[in-house]
N, C-alpha and C positions, 0 to 999 in steps of 0.2 A: 392272146391278150384280148380282154373285153373292155371296150370304151363305153362308158355310160354318159349319155348326153354330151358327148365330146364336141368341142368346137375347134376350128382351125385357127392358128395364130395369125393367119393371113385373111381372116374373115373381114368383109367390109364393115365400116362404121355403122351403116344403116341396120345392121343386125343387133346392135346393142339395145338393151332395154330402154324403153321410154318411161318406164314406171318410176314413180317418185319413191325411192327406197329410203326407209327410215334409218337415219344415222345410227350406227351401232348394231343394226340388225344383221343377221347372217347373210342375207342377200346383198346388203350394202357393202359388207366386208369382202364378200366374194367378188363383186364387181370392181372394187378398188384394187384387188390383187391381180386382176387380169393382165395388165401391162407387164408386170414382172414375170408372171407365169409364161406369157407368150415369149418373152425374151429368153427364158430358160429353155423352152422347147426348141427355139431356133438355134440356140447355142449347143444343144445336145448332140448334134450330128445326125447322120442319116438313120432312118427308122430301120430296125432289124427285119430280116426276111423271115417273119413268123406269121402264123395264122392270126387273123384279127376279126372280131365280131363287134359291131357297133349297135348299141341300143339307144334309140333317140326318141324323145317325146315329140308328138306331133301337134299338141295343143299348148301353146305358150301364153294363153290368155289374151285379153283384148288388146294389149299393146302391140302384138304382132299381127293382129287381124286387120289393122288399118292398112 
């Protein structure tokens, strides 16, 4: 399995974006769907014993540099 810029459903609130997302934009809709997605991940049960690779961005813009 390959996870692209994956996040943990248990990540602390301070990791949420501080950007002002334009209503209706893809980023706004993605952020709005996070609580439901996290609930689905937690309800899915244990992760299978399979190889995993994680690809993550290291530059999340000025909002994460503060």
